[in-house]
C-alpha positions as CSV (number, residue, x, y, z in Angstrom):
1,M,-18.9,-15.4,-6.3
2,K,-22.1,-13.3,-6.9
3,C,-25.3,-13.9,-8.9
4,S,-25.3,-11.7,-12.0
5,V,-29.1,-11.1,-11.5
6,C,-29.5,-10.2,-7.9
7,G,-25.9,-9.9,-6.6
8,G,-26.5,-12.6,-4.0
9,K,-23.7,-14.9,-2.8
10,V,-23.4,-18.1,-4.7
11,Y,-20.8,-20.8,-5.0
12,E,-19.2,-22.1,-8.2
13,T,-20.8,-25.5,-7.7
14,D,-24.3,-24.0,-7.5
15,N,-26.5,-24.3,-10.6
16,F,-29.2,-21.9,-9.4
17,C,-29.1,-18.8,-7.2
18,E,-30.8,-19.6,-3.9
19,K,-32.0,-16.0,-3.5
20,C,-33.6,-15.3,-6.9
21,G,-33.6,-18.7,-8.7
22,A,-31.6,-17.5,-11.7
23,D,-29.8,-20.2,-13.7
24,L,-26.1,-19.6,-13.0
25,K,-24.7,-21.8,-15.8
26,V,-26.2,-19.6,-18.5
27,Q,-25.3,-16.2,-17.2
28,P,-21.9,-14.6,-17.5
29,P,-20.3,-13.8,-14.2
30,L,-20.4,-10.2,-12.9
31,A,-17.2,-8.2,-13.2
32,K,-15.7,-7.3,-9.9
33,K,-16.1,-3.8,-8.7
34,N,-12.8,-2.0,-8.6
35,D,-11.7,-0.5,-5.2
36,D,-11.0,3.2,-5.7
37,L,-9.0,3.4,-2.5
38,A,-6.4,1.0,-4.0
39,I,-5.8,3.4,-6.9
40,V,-5.6,6.4,-4.6
41,G,-3.1,4.6,-2.4
42,F,-1.0,3.6,-5.4
43,V,-0.8,7.2,-6.7
44,L,0.0,8.6,-3.2
45,A,2.7,6.0,-2.8
46,F,4.8,8.2,-5.2
47,I,3.9,11.6,-3.7
48,F,3.3,10.9,0.1
49,P,4.6,7.4,0.8
50,L,3.3,7.2,4.4
51,V,-0.2,8.1,3.4
52,G,0.0,5.8,0.4
53,L,1.2,3.0,2.6
54,I,-1.7,3.4,5.0
55,L,-4.4,3.7,2.3
56,S,-2.9,0.8,0.3
57,C,-2.9,-1.4,3.5
58,I,-6.5,-0.5,4.3
59,S,-7.5,-1.1,0.7
60,F,-5.7,-4.5,0.5
61,N,-7.6,-5.7,3.6
62,K,-10.9,-4.4,2.2
63,I,-10.3,-6.2,-1.1
64,K,-9.7,-9.5,0.6
65,K,-12.8,-9.2,2.8
66,E,-15.2,-8.0,0.2
67,D,-13.8,-9.8,-2.9
68,L,-13.2,-6.6,-4.9
69,A,-10.8,-6.0,-7.8
70,G,-7.7,-3.8,-7.5
71,K,-5.6,-6.1,-5.4
72,E,-2.6,-5.5,-7.7
73,F,-2.8,-1.7,-7.2
74,A,-3.0,-2.1,-3.5
75,L,-0.1,-4.5,-3.4
76,A,2.0,-2.2,-5.7
77,G,1.1,0.8,-3.4
78,I,2.3,-1.1,-0.4
79,I,5.6,-2.1,-2.0
80,I,6.4,1.3,-3.5
81,S,5.5,3.1,-0.3
82,A,7.6,0.8,1.8
83,A,10.5,1.2,-0.6
84,Q,10.2,5.0,-0.6
85,L,10.1,5.1,3.2
86,G,13.1,2.7,3.5
87,I,15.1,4.8,1.0
88,G,14.2,8.0,2.9
89,L,15.1,6.5,6.2
90,I,18.5,5.3,5.0
91,S,19.2,8.7,3.4
92,S,18.3,10.4,6.6
93,L,20.6,8.2,8.6
94,I,23.5,8.8,6.2
95,G,22.9,12.5,6.4
96,L,22.9,12.4,10.2
97,I,26.1,10.4,10.3
98,G,27.7,12.9,8.0
99,F,26.5,15.8,10.2
100,F,27.8,14.2,13.4
101,E,31.2,13.4,11.8
102,Y,31.5,17.1,10.7
103,F,30.3,18.2,14.2
104,I,32.9,16.0,15.9
105,E,35.6,17.4,13.6
106,I,34.7,20.9,14.6
107,I,34.9,20.0,18.3
108,I,38.3,18.4,17.9
109,T,39.6,21.5,16.1
110,L,38.2,23.8,18.8
111,V,39.7,21.6,21.5
112,S,43.1,21.7,19.8
113,I,43.0,25.5,19.4
114,F,42.0,26.1,23.0
115,S,44.5,23.6,24.4
116,Q,47.4,25.5,22.7
117,V,46.4,28.7,24.4
């Protein structure tokens, strides 16, 4: 928690800020600053999933360390990026399996043609 006057670190049980002496019970708490990297990571999760995943992970760790807002965007970016990458990987594997099945079928056909000669 931060003091709304000076921004110094205070605890919820404190009545006064140790840095500036402000009365903490009277002042409304400061709104947390939003981490812009979380939003960028979230947006890029849809367009470039790998970049979105990296930025969202960096932002998630930064938010935890610095007590910033935007944790939901970072977490959503991580989940969406991971899902996009997983779907892409599975699709690629299915495509490769189909290609190799077709390739093996061609080889079998060629072997049968040349064995008849």
